[in-house]
Every structure is written in C-alpha cells, then in structure tokens.
DOTIZA-629704 format. One record per atom (N, C-alpha, C): residue number from 1; chain; y, z, x. Coordinates in Angstrom, 3 decimals, decimal comma. Layout:
# residues N
   i ch       py       pz       px
 NUM  A        Y        Z        X
...
***
This chain:
# residues 206
   i ch       py       pz       px
   1  A   -0,938    0,047    0,742
   1  A   -0,215   -0,028    0,118
   1  A    1,094   -0,221    0,492
   2  A    2,271   -0,733    0,349
   2  A    3,165   -1,289    1,631
   2  A    4,440   -0,270    1,064
   3  A    5,354    0,509    1,998
   3  A    6,338    1,527    1,776
   3  A    6,979    1,133    0,695
   4  A    7,252   -0,498    0,413
   4  A    7,902   -0,574   -1,288
   4  A    7,371   -0,988   -2,088
   5  A    5,785   -1,250   -2,695
   5  A    4,928   -0,533   -3,669
   5  A    5,169    0,852   -4,053
   6  A    5,318    1,915   -2,639
   6  A    5,004    3,222   -3,064
   6  A    7,028    3,501   -3,641
   7  A    7,396    2,897   -3,238
   7  A    8,925    3,054   -3,811
   7  A    9,154    2,772   -5,341
   8  A    8,574    1,974   -5,162
   8  A    8,922    1,244   -6,538
   8  A    8,357    2,486   -7,333
   9  A    6,451    2,358   -6,836
   9  A    5,697    3,902   -8,028
   9  A    6,257    4,628   -8,227
  10  A    7,106    5,645   -7,213
  10  A    8,392    6,663   -7,050
  10  A    9,076    6,426   -7,921
  11  A   10,000    5,435   -8,258
  11  A   11,004    5,477   -9,129
  11  A   10,404    4,683  -10,553
  12  A    9,637    4,171  -10,752
  12  A    8,905    4,260  -12,196
  12  A    8,665    5,576  -12,747
  13  A    7,652    6,609  -11,624
  13  A    7,472    7,983  -12,292
  13  A    8,924    8,391  -12,741
  14  A    9,825    8,627  -12,005
  14  A   11,114    8,869  -11,879
  14  A   11,436    8,418  -13,741
  15  A   11,248    7,176  -14,166
  15  A   12,034    6,798  -14,760
  15  A   11,285    6,860  -16,045
  16  A   10,047    7,563  -16,194
  16  A    9,151    7,285  -17,294
  16  A    9,586    9,004  -17,687
  17  A   10,076    9,925  -16,807
  17  A    9,790   11,408  -16,364
  17  A   10,981   11,532  -17,427
  18  A   12,267   10,627  -17,224
  18  A   13,666   10,721  -17,530
  18  A   13,391   10,305  -19,077
  19  A   12,735    8,890  -19,305
  19  A   12,659    8,824  -20,581
  19  A   11,802    9,586  -21,683
  20  A   10,920   10,648  -21,156
  20  A   10,253   11,144  -22,255
  20  A   11,588   12,008  -22,050
  21  A   11,850   13,128  -20,991
  21  A   13,174   13,951  -21,292
  21  A   13,956   14,055  -22,828
  22  A   14,299   12,030  -22,397
  22  A   15,950   11,754  -23,077
  22  A   14,938   12,006  -24,607
  23  A   13,772   11,408  -24,848
  23  A   13,181   10,913  -25,978
  23  A   13,182   12,696  -26,690
  24  A   12,536   13,851  -25,759
  24  A   12,335   15,116  -26,433
  24  A   13,761   16,030  -26,933
  25  A   14,754   16,056  -26,107
  25  A   15,944   16,240  -26,191
  25  A   16,392   15,535  -27,810
  26  A   16,473   14,229  -27,889
  26  A   16,816   13,861  -29,232
  26  A   15,745   14,126  -30,438
  27  A   14,577   14,386  -30,332
  27  A   13,921   14,925  -31,171
  27  A   14,516   16,339  -31,344
  28  A   14,591   17,014  -30,435
  28  A   15,029   18,375  -31,041
  28  A   16,756   18,211  -31,861
  29  A   17,477   17,562  -30,965
  29  A   18,339   17,351  -31,873
  29  A   18,711   16,911  -33,064
  30  A   17,740   16,115  -33,360
  30  A   17,456   15,210  -34,585
  30  A   16,673   16,750  -35,658
  31  A   15,780   17,491  -35,079
  31  A   14,712   18,438  -35,570
  31  A   16,303   19,202  -36,474
  32  A   17,090   20,011  -35,229
  32  A   18,087   20,800  -35,493
  32  A   19,350   20,280  -36,303
  33  A   19,519   19,171  -36,715
  33  A   20,330   18,392  -37,872
  33  A   19,752   18,842  -38,902
  34  A   18,453   17,915  -39,175
  34  A   17,746   17,919  -39,905
  34  A   17,248   19,788  -40,627
  35  A   17,386   20,573  -39,998
  35  A   17,623   22,138  -40,521
  35  A   18,582   22,522  -40,648
  36  A   19,698   22,459  -40,367
  36  A   21,313   22,222  -40,344
  36  A   21,662   22,132  -42,026
  37  A   21,016   20,829  -42,168
  37  A   21,186   20,097  -43,448
  37  A   20,567   20,669  -44,454
  38  A   19,528   21,238  -44,358
  38  A   18,542   21,845  -45,239
  38  A   19,312   23,015  -45,639
  39  A   20,226   23,690  -44,526
  39  A   20,385   24,965  -44,700
  39  A   21,888   24,891  -45,602
  40  A   22,508   23,447  -45,527
  40  A   23,430   23,185  -46,518
  40  A   23,457   22,969  -47,543
  41  A   22,233   21,970  -48,168
  41  A   22,281   21,959  -48,946
  41  A   21,990   23,424  -50,056
  42  A   21,054   24,449  -49,152
  42  A   20,253   25,404  -50,150
  42  A   21,714   26,486  -49,929
  43  A   23,022   26,190  -49,354
  43  A   24,591   26,821  -49,597
  43  A   24,350   27,673  -48,712
  44  A   23,754   27,408  -47,187
  44  A   23,722   28,248  -46,084
  44  A   22,968   29,106  -45,999
  45  A   21,738   29,358  -47,275
  45  A   21,430   30,551  -46,663
  45  A   19,643   30,235  -46,108
  46  A   19,023   31,089  -45,616
  46  A   17,628   31,039  -45,298
  46  A   16,887   32,199  -45,907
  47  A   16,057   31,198  -46,588
  47  A   15,128   32,038  -47,239
  47  A   13,980   32,623  -46,818
  48  A   13,550   34,059  -47,302
  48  A   12,981   34,875  -46,542
  48  A   11,360   34,813  -47,799
  49  A   10,254   34,420  -46,851
  49  A    9,078   34,183  -47,172
  49  A    8,596   36,011  -47,603
  50  A    7,730   35,240  -48,832
  50  A    7,440   36,461  -49,552
  50  A    6,028   36,601  -49,669
  51  A    4,832   37,668  -49,579
  51  A    3,409   37,571  -49,346
  51  A    3,289   39,082  -49,963
  52  A    3,261   39,228  -51,563
  52  A    3,326   40,499  -51,948
  52  A    1,927   40,994  -52,836
  53  A    1,317   42,180  -52,322
  53  A    0,235   41,998  -53,426
  53  A   -0,088   43,324  -53,591
  54  A   -0,424   43,744  -54,710
  54  A   -0,838   45,203  -55,826
  54  A   -1,957   44,821  -56,772
  55  A   -2,796   45,846  -56,467
  55  A   -4,041   46,240  -57,409
  55  A   -3,570   47,065  -58,334
  56  A   -3,771   47,038  -59,639
  56  A   -3,230   46,816  -60,613
  56  A   -4,329   47,768  -61,557
  57  A   -4,316   48,985  -61,603
  57  A   -5,031   49,651  -62,539
  57  A   -5,270   49,779  -64,163
  58  A   -5,512   48,695  -64,892
  58  A   -5,899   48,455  -66,180
  58  A   -6,301   49,575  -66,843
  59  A   -6,997   51,050  -66,541
  59  A   -7,280   51,842  -67,337
  59  A   -8,586   51,247  -67,865
  60  A   -8,981   52,232  -68,442
  60  A  -10,291   51,972  -69,746
  60  A  -10,590   51,141  -70,222
  61  A  -11,271   50,454  -70,093
  61  A  -11,197   48,790  -71,407
  61  A  -12,178   49,354  -72,516
  62  A  -12,221   48,326  -73,901
  62  A  -12,793   48,467  -74,735
  62  A  -14,398   48,470  -74,701
  63  A  -14,888   48,481  -75,594
  63  A  -16,946   48,190  -75,900
  63  A  -16,860   46,634  -75,754
  64  A  -17,783   46,524  -75,242
  64  A  -17,930   44,808  -75,242
  64  A  -17,309   44,149  -75,015
  65  A  -16,279   42,725  -75,152
  65  A  -15,946   42,060  -74,535
  65  A  -14,179   42,208  -75,368
  66  A  -12,936   42,636  -74,375
  66  A  -11,976   42,788  -74,569
  66  A  -11,041   42,239  -73,390
  67  A  -10,004   41,669  -74,594
  67  A   -8,809   41,417  -73,989
  67  A   -7,577   42,087  -73,743
  68  A   -7,087   41,945  -72,704
  68  A   -5,884   42,326  -72,054
  68  A   -4,920   41,619  -71,767
  69  A   -3,470   41,471  -72,544
  69  A   -2,657   40,412  -71,992
  69  A   -2,082   41,164  -70,679
  70  A   -1,971   40,270  -69,379
  70  A   -1,192   40,305  -68,490
  70  A    0,028   40,415  -68,220
  71  A    0,704   39,877  -68,754
  71  A    2,174   39,194  -68,512
  71  A    3,182   40,593  -68,252
  72  A    3,222   41,325  -69,354
  72  A    4,338   42,399  -68,814
  72  A    3,520   43,334  -66,475
  73  A    2,876   42,881  -66,344
  73  A    1,637   43,701  -65,338
  73  A    2,489   42,501  -64,394
  74  A    2,140   40,907  -64,154
  74  A    2,733   39,642  -63,237
  74  A    4,311   39,703  -63,298
  75  A    5,168   40,211  -64,647
  75  A    6,482   39,759  -64,869
  75  A    6,355   41,087  -63,828
  76  A    6,228   42,753  -63,658
  76  A    6,844   43,413  -63,036
  76  A    6,295   43,221  -61,651
  77  A    5,491   42,593  -60,882
  77  A    4,915   42,559  -59,461
  77  A    6,473   41,512  -59,180
  78  A    6,443   40,705  -59,770
  78  A    7,524   39,014  -59,594
  78  A    8,771   40,010  -59,391
  79  A    8,857   40,944  -60,015
  79  A   10,384   41,600  -59,982
  79  A   10,265   42,418  -59,115
  80  A    9,314   43,101  -58,708
  80  A    9,383   43,885  -57,480
  80  A    9,400   43,289  -55,846
  81  A    8,431   42,268  -56,224
  81  A    8,425   41,147  -55,043
  81  A    9,991   40,829  -54,442
  82  A   10,963   40,635  -55,537
  82  A   12,242   39,892  -55,374
  82  A   11,766   37,907  -55,145
  83  A   10,534   37,753  -55,634
  83  A   10,171   36,110  -55,218
  83  A   11,393   35,183  -56,490
  84  A   12,142   34,481  -55,700
  84  A   12,405   33,490  -57,065
  84  A   11,751   31,843  -56,949
  85  A   10,780   31,697  -56,523
  85  A    9,902   30,290  -56,435
  85  A    8,750   30,707  -55,222
  86  A    7,872   30,741  -56,491
  86  A    6,238   30,381  -55,628
  86  A    5,387   30,504  -56,604
  87  A    4,473   31,401  -56,622
  87  A    3,396   31,387  -57,031
  87  A    2,790   32,946  -57,352
  88  A    2,228   33,369  -58,684
  88  A    1,562   33,926  -58,671
  88  A   -0,094   34,325  -59,079
  89  A   -0,328   34,451  -58,344
  89  A   -2,441   34,694  -58,088
  89  A   -2,919   35,654  -58,764
  90  A   -3,360   35,737  -59,535
  90  A   -4,120   36,451  -60,157
  90  A   -5,969   36,624  -60,298
  91  A   -6,594   37,730  -59,723
  91  A   -7,706   37,558  -59,603
  91  A   -8,456   39,089  -60,342
  92  A   -9,698   38,681  -60,933
  92  A  -10,399   39,782  -61,136
  92  A  -11,277   40,180  -60,483
  93  A  -11,390   41,954  -59,978
  93  A  -11,412   42,384  -58,753
  93  A  -13,410   42,712  -59,473
  94  A  -13,833   41,990  -60,374
  94  A  -15,082   42,555  -60,650
  94  A  -15,748   41,570  -61,382
  95  A  -17,167   41,973  -61,316
  95  A  -18,035   40,542  -61,294
  95  A  -18,414   40,372  -63,346
  96  A  -18,120   41,272  -63,334
  96  A  -18,727   41,431  -65,002
  96  A  -16,870   41,151  -65,776
  97  A  -16,173   40,720  -65,162
  97  A  -14,448   40,165  -65,833
  97  A  -14,115   38,951  -65,608
  98  A  -12,888   38,632  -66,199
  98  A  -12,636   37,542  -66,385
  98  A  -11,338   37,230  -66,135
  99  A  -10,345   36,046  -65,954
  99  A   -8,982   35,864  -65,723
  99  A   -8,681   34,556  -66,446
 100  A   -8,081   34,695  -68,169
 100  A   -7,883   33,042  -68,461
 100  A   -6,476   32,914  -68,531
 101  A   -5,753   31,676  -69,172
 101  A   -4,700   31,426  -69,644
 101  A   -5,128   30,524  -70,991
 102  A   -4,412   31,283  -72,341
 102  A   -4,308   31,135  -73,316
 102  A   -3,496   31,513  -74,484
 103  A   -3,913   31,599  -75,510
 103  A   -3,188   31,645  -76,414
 103  A   -3,433   33,315  -76,721
 104  A   -2,947   34,595  -76,564
 104  A   -2,903   35,886  -77,325
 104  A   -2,802   35,959  -78,775
 105  A   -4,169   35,362  -79,334
 105  A   -3,891   35,989  -80,670
 105  A   -5,002   36,904  -81,291
 106  A   -4,703   37,390  -82,270
 106  A   -5,993   38,545  -82,392
 106  A   -7,459   37,304  -83,536
 107  A   -6,601   36,789  -83,861
 107  A   -7,642   35,953  -84,403
 107  A   -8,526   35,108  -83,505
 108  A   -7,440   34,539  -82,696
 108  A   -8,510   33,897  -81,700
 108  A   -9,491   34,510  -80,649
 109  A   -8,596   35,541  -80,584
 109  A   -9,905   36,238  -79,881
 109  A  -11,069   37,186  -80,124
 110  A  -10,730   37,074  -81,672
 110  A  -12,148   37,498  -82,156
 110  A  -13,163   36,112  -82,511
 111  A  -12,430   35,254  -82,378
 111  A  -13,053   33,751  -82,568
 111  A  -13,735   33,539  -81,185
 112  A  -13,015   33,856  -80,162
 112  A  -13,718   33,843  -78,193
 112  A  -14,823   34,907  -78,521
 113  A  -14,784   35,989  -79,218
 113  A  -15,641   36,882  -78,992
 113  A  -17,000   36,523  -79,705
 114  A  -17,118   35,849  -80,795
 114  A  -18,028   35,986  -81,380
 114  A  -19,031   34,225  -80,479
 115  A  -18,135   33,308  -80,304
 115  A  -18,427   32,126  -79,865
 115  A  -19,596   32,739  -78,546
 116  A  -18,670   33,426  -77,589
 116  A  -19,384   34,002  -76,409
 116  A  -20,696   34,509  -76,509
 117  A  -20,567   35,331  -77,908
 117  A  -21,865   36,145  -78,205
 117  A  -23,088   34,857  -78,780
 118  A  -22,870   33,809  -79,036
 118  A  -23,247   32,851  -79,347
 118  A  -23,694   31,605  -78,000
 119  A  -22,454   31,969  -77,044
 119  A  -22,780   30,884  -76,343
 119  A  -24,127   31,474  -75,325
 120  A  -24,145   33,120  -74,677
 120  A  -24,516   33,879  -73,952
 120  A  -25,189   35,323  -74,333
 121  A  -26,014   34,717  -75,633
 121  A  -26,209   36,166  -76,002
 121  A  -27,220   37,203  -75,328
 122  A  -26,632   38,842  -75,829
 122  A  -26,871   39,557  -74,201
 122  A  -28,334   39,824  -74,992
 123  A  -28,661   39,486  -75,699
 123  A  -30,501   39,638  -76,613
 123  A  -30,892   38,915  -75,839
 124  A  -30,880   38,156  -74,781
 124  A  -31,653   37,108  -74,287
 124  A  -32,220   37,412  -73,237
 125  A  -33,691   37,260  -72,913
 125  A  -34,082   37,668  -71,570
 125  A  -34,048   36,752  -70,058
 126  A  -33,583   37,698  -69,435
 126  A  -32,633   37,388  -68,023
 126  A  -33,444   38,259  -66,960
 127  A  -33,866   37,699  -65,903
 127  A  -34,297   37,752  -64,608
 127  A  -33,440   38,886  -64,300
 128  A  -32,477   39,174  -64,084
 128  A  -31,229   40,048  -63,429
 128  A  -31,340   41,528  -64,203
 129  A  -31,755   41,250  -65,746
 129  A  -31,885   42,399  -66,544
 129  A  -33,255   42,890  -65,810
 130  A  -34,052   42,047  -65,622
 130  A  -35,660   43,281  -65,138
 130  A  -35,375   44,201  -63,875
 131  A  -35,062   45,529  -64,041
 131  A  -34,340   46,648  -63,540
 131  A  -35,767   46,904  -62,878
 132  A  -37,025   46,840  -62,855
 132  A  -38,056   47,283  -62,358
 132  A  -38,444   46,535  -60,899
 133  A  -37,806   45,674  -61,149
 133  A  -38,033   44,475  -60,356
 133  A  -36,763   44,344  -58,972
 134  A  -35,890   45,209  -59,366
 134  A  -34,520   45,092  -58,492
 134  A  -34,704   46,825  -58,091
 135  A  -33,758   46,352  -56,961
 135  A  -33,510   48,026  -56,050
 135  A  -32,092   48,181  -55,795
 136  A  -31,707   49,399  -55,786
 136  A  -30,428   49,529  -55,749
 136  A  -29,850   49,459  -54,028
 137  A  -28,901   50,114  -53,873
 137  A  -28,301   50,020  -52,443
 137  A  -29,102   51,515  -51,871
 138  A  -29,528   51,096  -50,460
 138  A  -30,021   51,797  -49,371
 138  A  -29,840   53,809  -49,547
 139  A  -28,734   53,208  -49,513
 139  A  -28,130   54,973  -49,711
 139  A  -27,530   55,334  -51,142
 140  A  -28,402   55,166  -51,849
 140  A  -27,888   55,487  -53,039
 140  A  -28,451   57,169  -53,803
 141  A  -27,553   57,717  -53,943
 141  A  -28,035   59,417  -54,443
 141  A  -29,709   59,068  -55,455
 142  A  -30,584   59,437  -54,580
 142  A  -31,799   59,933  -55,744
 142  A  -32,708   58,437  -55,287
 143  A  -32,374   57,390  -54,764
 143  A  -32,774   56,489  -54,600
 143  A  -32,711   55,358  -55,756
 144  A  -33,825   54,358  -55,499
 144  A  -34,059   53,336  -56,889
 144  A  -34,239   54,099  -58,306
 145  A  -35,278   55,075  -58,576
 145  A  -35,203   55,434  -59,615
 145  A  -33,750   55,701  -60,576
 146  A  -32,851   56,839  -59,456
 146  A  -31,366   57,204  -60,197
 146  A  -30,685   55,761  -60,261
 147  A  -30,852   54,784  -59,257
 147  A  -30,048   53,797  -59,562
 147  A  -30,048   53,297  -60,636
 148  A  -31,442   52,993  -60,866
 148  A  -31,807   52,181  -62,365
 148  A  -31,704   53,474  -63,160
 149  A  -31,690   54,404  -63,477
 149  A  -31,207   55,117  -64,753
 149  A  -29,727   54,578  -65,026
 150  A  -28,942   54,188  -64,238
 150  A  -27,706   54,252  -64,610
 150  A  -27,130   52,614  -64,841
 151  A  -28,048   51,682  -64,408
 151  A  -27,602   49,999  -64,170
 151  A  -28,197   49,573  -65,495
 152  A  -26,944   48,819  -65,991
 152  A  -26,985   48,336  -67,347
 152  A  -27,440   47,307  -67,105
 153  A  -28,268   46,841  -68,349
 153  A  -28,553   45,138  -68,451
 153  A  -27,415   44,344  -69,068
 154  A  -26,575   43,553  -68,082
 154  A  -25,357   42,981  -68,184
 154  A  -25,280   41,484  -68,018
 155  A  -26,832   40,635  -67,773
 155  A  -26,491   39,404  -67,161
 155  A  -26,128   38,398  -67,666
 156  A  -25,889   39,060  -69,551
 156  A  -24,993   37,780  -69,864
 156  A  -23,377   38,038  -69,622
 157  A  -23,095   39,418  -68,871
 157  A  -21,288   39,646  -68,678
 157  A  -21,781   38,855  -67,572
 158  A  -22,112   38,706  -66,304
 158  A  -22,095   37,952  -65,372
 158  A  -22,077   36,626  -65,681
 159  A  -22,820   36,017  -66,236
 159  A  -23,089   34,561  -66,435
 159  A  -21,702   34,020  -66,379
 160  A  -21,248   34,664  -68,164
 160  A  -19,783   34,738  -69,052
 160  A  -18,440   34,525  -67,757
 161  A  -18,481   35,712  -66,840
 161  A  -17,855   35,876  -65,657
 161  A  -17,585   34,479  -65,394
 162  A  -18,962   33,433  -65,075
 162  A  -18,977   32,939  -64,248
 162  A  -18,379   31,511  -64,810
 163  A  -19,041   31,269  -66,261
 163  A  -18,059   30,424  -67,010
 163  A  -16,584   30,445  -67,351
 164  A  -15,991   31,408  -67,361
 164  A  -14,688   31,467  -67,575
 164  A  -14,068   31,325  -66,262
 165  A  -14,107   32,149  -65,301
 165  A  -13,967   31,862  -63,936
 165  A  -13,065   33,261  -63,615
 166  A  -12,762   33,786  -62,192
 166  A  -12,227   34,558  -62,021
 166  A  -10,597   34,983  -61,459
 167  A   -9,837   33,664  -61,854
 167  A   -8,698   34,306  -61,055
 167  A   -7,846   32,681  -62,096
 168  A   -6,621   32,944  -61,991
 168  A   -5,585   31,699  -62,048
 168  A   -4,253   31,863  -61,481
 169  A   -3,405   30,852  -61,215
 169  A   -2,437   30,769  -60,271
 169  A   -1,310   30,258  -61,421
 170  A    0,334   30,876  -61,043
 170  A    1,209   30,960  -62,217
 170  A    2,629   30,076  -61,191
 171  A    3,223   29,365  -61,419
 171  A    4,115   28,638  -61,079
 171  A    5,027   29,720  -61,208
 172  A    5,940   29,964  -60,368
 172  A    7,475   31,034  -60,353
 172  A    8,231   30,152  -60,135
 173  A    9,415   29,808  -61,238
 173  A   10,488   29,751  -60,821
 173  A   11,757   30,255  -61,227
 174  A   12,535   30,371  -60,172
 174  A   14,025   31,011  -60,730
 174  A   13,601   32,497  -61,359
 175  A   12,259   33,366  -60,785
 175  A   12,055   34,604  -61,211
 175  A   11,395   34,831  -61,863
 176  A   11,047   33,241  -62,887
 176  A    9,894   33,954  -63,803
 176  A    8,950   32,726  -63,484
 177  A    8,001   33,112  -64,276
 177  A    6,428   32,257  -64,466
 177  A    6,700   31,398  -65,402
 178  A    6,138   29,993  -65,244
 178  A    6,080   28,903  -66,275
 178  A    4,866   29,116  -66,530
 179  A    5,051   29,128  -68,117
 179  A    4,128   29,032  -68,771
 179  A    4,539   28,406  -70,286
 180  A    3,355   27,655  -70,949
 180  A    3,897   26,862  -72,394
 180  A    3,765   27,968  -73,319
 181  A    4,214   27,957  -74,181
 181  A    4,996   28,465  -75,085
 181  A    4,238   29,570  -75,497
 182  A    2,816   29,555  -75,930
 182  A    1,984   30,175  -76,614
 182  A    1,189   30,862  -75,605
 183  A    0,980   30,260  -74,144
 183  A    0,226   31,057  -73,439
 183  A    0,698   32,029  -72,877
 184  A   -0,703   32,659  -72,849
 184  A   -0,513   34,052  -71,871
 184  A   -1,416   34,243  -70,961
 185  A   -1,162   34,897  -69,583
 185  A   -2,372   35,038  -68,727
 185  A   -3,110   36,659  -69,724
 186  A   -4,615   36,746  -69,408
 186  A   -5,366   37,305  -69,814
 186  A   -6,572   37,940  -68,905
 187  A   -6,457   39,403  -69,054
 187  A   -8,069   39,638  -68,789
 187  A   -8,558   39,969  -69,668
 188  A  -10,071   39,637  -68,957
 188  A  -11,463   39,196  -70,073
 188  A  -12,168   40,663  -69,908
 189  A  -12,748   41,754  -70,212
 189  A  -13,338   42,438  -70,233
 189  A  -15,151   41,822  -70,809
 190  A  -15,920   41,237  -69,806
 190  A  -17,258   41,683  -70,853
 190  A  -18,424   42,695  -70,915
 191  A  -18,143   43,215  -70,523
 191  A  -19,144   44,896  -70,483
 191  A  -18,639   46,360  -70,497
 192  A  -17,406   46,097  -71,749
 192  A  -17,028   47,549  -71,142
 192  A  -17,526   48,589  -72,219
 193  A  -17,313   49,854  -72,201
 193  A  -15,985   50,076  -71,336
 193  A  -16,146   50,679  -69,925
 194  A  -15,262   50,275  -69,522
 194  A  -15,218   50,299  -68,110
 194  A  -14,087   51,130  -67,658
 195  A  -13,410   51,230  -66,694
 195  A  -12,307   51,590  -65,483
 195  A  -12,326   50,105  -65,165
 196  A  -11,327   49,343  -65,159
 196  A  -10,520   48,049  -64,769
 196  A   -9,522   47,967  -63,364
 197  A   -9,580   47,338  -62,496
 197  A   -8,130   46,865  -62,107
 197  A   -8,048   45,370  -62,294
 198  A   -7,004   44,621  -61,682
 198  A   -6,650   43,045  -61,363
 198  A   -6,153   43,344  -60,100
 199  A   -5,908   42,282  -59,223
 199  A   -5,533   41,956  -58,235
 199  A   -4,214   40,825  -58,260
 200  A   -3,168   40,897  -58,177
 200  A   -1,936   40,202  -58,304
 200  A   -1,435   40,162  -57,379
 201  A   -1,195   38,954  -56,441
 201  A   -0,241   38,012  -55,245
 201  A    0,730   37,659  -55,405
 202  A    1,919   37,315  -55,281
 202  A    3,295   36,592  -55,377
 202  A    3,624   35,934  -54,155
 203  A    3,597   35,000  -53,967
 203  A    3,823   34,390  -52,939
 203  A    4,873   33,315  -53,468
 204  A    5,394   33,349  -51,891
 204  A    7,148   32,336  -52,535
 204  A    8,455   32,631  -51,388
 205  A    9,483   32,477  -51,897
 205  A   10,747   32,931  -51,301
 205  A   11,830   33,467  -52,213
 206  A   12,205   34,217  -51,558
 206  A   13,680   35,150  -52,466
 206  A   14,726   34,284  -52,268
***
C-alpha cells in the first residue's frame, strides 16, 4: 500500500466519522424540537405518568350468584390517582367470580342468574367435585380429610368464571370513565356467600 493510498483512506475515515457525528447531532436537534413542539401543543406542561393499584374489599357477598356495581369504586380510584387520560383495569382476584360490562338492571340480573343455572347446572356431575380423588395443600391443618370437609363442590362456578371472563379495561378521558349510557362494570359472585375483593389499576397521565 502506497503512502498516498494510506493517506486517502485516513481522510475517508475521518470524513465518515464527521458525517456520522453531524447526522447524530441533527437527529438530536430534531428530537428536541419535536419534544418542545409537543410540550407547546400541550400548553407547555409535562405530563406525569401514573400507575396506581388498589385492592378493594367488597365485603361479604350474597348466596349463589350476586352482581355488584363497581362504578363508585372505579371512580374513587381514578379520582385518588389524579389520572386525566388513560385506562382503568379491573380484575377479579378469585377463581369463582367474574367481571363484566353490561346493564346493571334488576330484572336483567335475574335473567342472567337463571341463564347461568341453565347453561352450567350446579347439579351436573363434574370431576372437580369428586373430592375423594382430590388432595388439599400439603400443609393444610388436619390433612386431606379436614380440607375435604370445608371444600365446596363448586365446579360450575369455576366454569362460569372462565366463560364470563375475569377482567375489563375501561378508557379514561378527562378524569372520567368512557362507558355507554346503560353500561356498568360489574363484579359477579358465582359461589357466594364469601368475602371478596377486586383489583383496580389506573394507568395514565395527570
């Protein structure tokens, strides 16, 4: 390789480095300009991101199937978080309960109860209810017999929970949930009476 070739390659390398540096600076300036423009369009405010979770105690549910309107609980968690725009996630924390969005109306709820009974009858035979073939937790006080004595035959409740679903996500706009006129987010007890909780997480910006 001649000295002239080596010199030429050195010049090319420096030019490439200079070009890359210049391009990087331009990209950074453009990103800062876009960020400033976004802040200006938002009134110059920088939004604070929020991830707020709360476990809500619903108390003791009623026997059998029991619907609980969660609206006031969701609204309270949103207000407490200060989120203006985002999403409220609601999750059932039990395997024999569900969460759904529909109309919270007394006669419709009665129809739902009767439909659930026809769809998955509690009196049908289920393997899950064959307690003699199941074992409790290894550290259960009194062993398997004591566990079986308190374990309910509730396979129908598990199946209904799978069918209905265990969570819902609701948009939040201007600090309020965005639901239809007749829509409510409801917790559905399928194996009451029991003491229940529901999880509510609000994600968004203030």
